[in-house]
C-alpha angles and dihedrals in degrees: 000000000000120000118234122214121203111217120195118223119235091252093055092048091053091050093052092048091052092051090052093052091049091052091050092048090047091052091049092049092048090049092050091047090049092050090047091050091048091048091047091050091047091048092048090050090048091049094047094048102033117355100063090053093055109093115194135184136168092201091097135113142185110257138189129179098240119203119224110220114215137175120253093196139045116243149105119292110242099180142004105193095180132074133214113283092010120144114243132189123226108276094022117143113260105167134006116207117202103271098194098102092042092050089054091050090050091051091050092049091049090052090051089054091054091048091051091049091051090050090051091050091052090048092051089051090052089051090055091048091049091049090050090051089051090054092050092047091050091051092048091048091050091051091048091048090052091051091049092049091050093049092046088055093048093050090050091049096046098045095076091042092054091047090053091046094243091120130033121256091237091065092056091046091052092049091048091051091049090049092052090048091050090049090053089047090053090052091050092049090050089053090049090051092050090049091050091050090049089053090053091051091047092048091050090051090051089049090054090049090049091051090051090049089052091052091048091048091048090050090052090048092050091048090050089049091050091049090051091051090047091061083079104072108199134186112269091201138016117261143093129307116248138172094009114184101169123106135184111269093022118134110230129197129216110277094016112144111238104174144330128248114211109204098220090178089065104049119152139172127247111199123184110214126188115254088246090063103053100065093102098025114122138168113271097034117135120254132200113210129198119195119207089216091056106031094169095056127078115208124198134216146153132244104255103179144337119232112248092235143020122279091252091053091061096043120118090252108030114211117264112206099169094101136039129016116334125217115185113232122188107247125220126222120208113233122193115220126192108230118217100215128156129205094279092048092050089058088068104027112084130163114279099033115139119244142181114219132189121195121203104218097175092112089069100043091114090057093085092059091045091052091047092052090046092055092046089056091049092049093055 
């Protein structure tokens, strides 16, 4: 039996080859579509579970509550032992004002205290003298009163005897004269006692005045001592010196700003989020921070607080939309973020640097439902 061989024409071979390529392309397209659908589903899942809770803004900056250093006194600057941008510890000497005049005032005030104390000592001595005089006057008055009582008794006893003729009239007259003299002496001694008591009262008043003068002198001395100590202007907080304008030999006035201390140990972030982003934002939520100066490093922080008002609300001239045409503008709310930065990071991070921050608000995703239920209860 003879074998038969089927031979394809060139046209049929071309047709079969084209069909194969179409099938391959179709499979590739279907695969790509499947991968795209899978990626889309994955992305949608990621957005629904994570992405929509991530609130990001690039309207954020490094902040620090700088302290302006001013002079309390007027005087010439003797020394400025710190330089611009230098690190300084809390209590470190920043500026020394010439203390000569203030040392003199302290010495004068101390001398006034000693004078007031000497005056008080003299006044206390006069009180003792006045009290002694009172005692002497009391003793003299008592003696005079005893003499008067004795003479009154003698006059009373002699009067009947004179009337009966048993005693001469001259004796009664002499006793009467002595009694009148003793009575006058008692009156004089009473006046002396009153004068001595008045001197005691006056001396006590002077003692009170002296005590007040001592307190006033001590207050002046303390004030002079404080002024002398204030000639040493020290750092109220640790940080770095910035914007220094003081020079040796310069005359400074009270309240004049000399420099600013930037507390680099207390850096934080202020991020301005749109009002549409803060619905689930709460204190304590984690934050990822990107610094323009260090694009390859991710910093971390925590939401510390949310300002109780928009930035426009706290502006010098708050917006007034009650009149005229109104155009709604999305408001921004400042959020304070605690920045976790170590010593090396603080060498780079300075106030004013631009940042991009991303807050993870997933911890508060149940808040929407809680607020909805709360409002439903209120509406009932």
